[in-house]
Wavefront OBJ file of the C-alpha trace (Angstrom):
o trace
v -13.445 75.848 12.980
v -15.188 78.590 11.159
v -16.993 78.499 7.868
v -14.053 79.929 5.974
v -11.050 79.464 8.219
v -9.814 76.084 9.349
v -7.211 75.055 11.866
v -5.052 72.118 10.811
v -2.446 70.073 12.600
v -0.015 68.597 10.068
v 3.517 67.314 9.724
v 5.535 67.967 6.594
v 9.121 67.742 5.466
v 10.783 71.129 5.375
v 13.397 70.207 2.767
v 13.128 67.177 0.513
v 16.776 67.584 -0.481
v 17.691 67.124 3.191
v 15.809 63.814 3.155
v 17.855 62.686 0.158
v 21.088 63.719 1.915
v 20.114 62.024 5.186
v 18.941 58.763 3.615
v 20.671 58.454 0.210
v 20.695 54.652 0.094
v 17.005 54.322 0.937
v 16.190 57.144 -1.489
v 17.956 55.391 -4.389
v 16.546 52.004 -3.429
v 12.884 53.008 -3.522
v 12.921 56.003 -5.844
v 15.118 54.941 -8.725
v 13.314 57.502 -10.873
v 12.505 60.290 -8.386
v 10.948 62.496 -11.079
v 7.868 60.247 -11.031
v 7.185 60.922 -7.347
v 5.713 64.333 -6.520
v 6.340 64.506 -2.767
v 9.515 62.996 -1.378
v 9.501 63.734 2.330
v 10.171 61.648 5.415
v 6.641 60.252 5.620
v 6.588 59.429 1.916
v 9.983 57.723 2.132
v 8.748 55.637 5.048
v 5.713 54.492 3.084
v 7.793 53.813 -0.028
v 10.264 51.622 1.875
v 7.405 49.680 3.464
v 5.673 49.204 0.101
v 8.902 48.148 -1.618
v 9.495 45.496 1.036
v 5.867 44.368 1.275
v 5.098 43.928 -2.421
v 8.519 42.806 -3.613
v 9.645 45.905 -5.479
v 13.208 45.219 -4.336
v 15.305 42.036 -4.287
v 14.208 39.450 -1.736
v 17.482 39.572 0.220
v 17.283 43.348 0.531
v 13.622 43.156 1.500
v 14.412 40.570 4.177
v 17.127 42.790 5.659
v 14.783 45.787 5.814
v 11.520 44.009 6.671
v 11.361 44.374 10.463
v 12.475 47.994 10.463
v 10.220 48.896 7.539
v 7.205 47.423 9.309
v 8.022 49.279 12.531
v 8.576 52.522 10.624
v 5.248 52.184 8.824
v 3.514 51.584 12.146
v 5.070 54.738 13.558
v 4.106 56.698 10.424
v 0.504 55.608 10.833
v 0.607 56.479 14.538
v 1.897 59.966 13.685
v -1.006 60.506 11.309
v -3.448 59.197 13.912
v -2.099 61.497 16.633
v -2.263 64.490 14.315
v -5.835 63.577 13.401
v -6.658 63.488 17.106
v -5.080 66.930 17.583
v -2.219 65.560 19.678
v 0.845 67.196 18.122
v 2.992 66.639 21.222
v 2.529 62.887 20.943
v 3.150 63.029 17.192
v 6.368 64.978 17.778
v 7.733 62.253 20.051
v 6.937 59.659 17.401
v 8.687 61.724 14.726
v 11.984 61.380 16.607
v 11.461 57.617 16.810
v 10.720 57.469 13.089
v 13.823 59.443 12.152
v 15.978 57.199 14.369
v 14.505 54.103 12.768
v 15.070 55.487 9.271
v 18.709 56.092 10.215
v 18.964 52.400 11.157
v 17.354 51.374 7.874
v 19.715 53.686 5.993
v 22.665 51.958 7.634
v 21.349 48.588 6.446
v 20.605 49.861 2.936
v 24.055 51.427 2.610
v 25.492 47.886 2.722
v 23.635 46.809 -0.445
l 1 2 3 4 5 6 7 8 9 10 11 12 13 14 15 16 17 18 19 20 21 22 23 24 25 26 27 28 29 30 31 32 33 34 35 36 37 38 39 40 41 42 43 44 45 46 47 48 49 50 51 52 53 54 55 56 57 58 59 60 61 62 63 64 65 66 67 68 69 70 71 72 73 74 75 76 77 78 79 80 81 82 83 84 85 86 87 88 89 90 91 92 93 94 95 96 97 98 99 100 101 102 103 104 105 106 107 108 109 110 111 112 113
């Protein structure tokens, strides 16, 4: 990297409204007042679901139903960040597909609440 120009490897959500459309039940569950949250992308949703389950921000029965998937999703999210930090975007890309699939499973569970 130069003094003035840096190269970065990042992942970001292209359209936050697409996240809301893809995962409406999870979105409503963890972001009851979405105006408070600045960024509402896939990675942020993953972290919010994990936090809601971990610290009891949602009812215990809902947290229990989501717990295993939320923990796996958070692990994948952290792995994505690690791979990007190691400049391994190909590995991160593979993990992104796993994360999206897992969020779809969590959405299916949350839609039953």
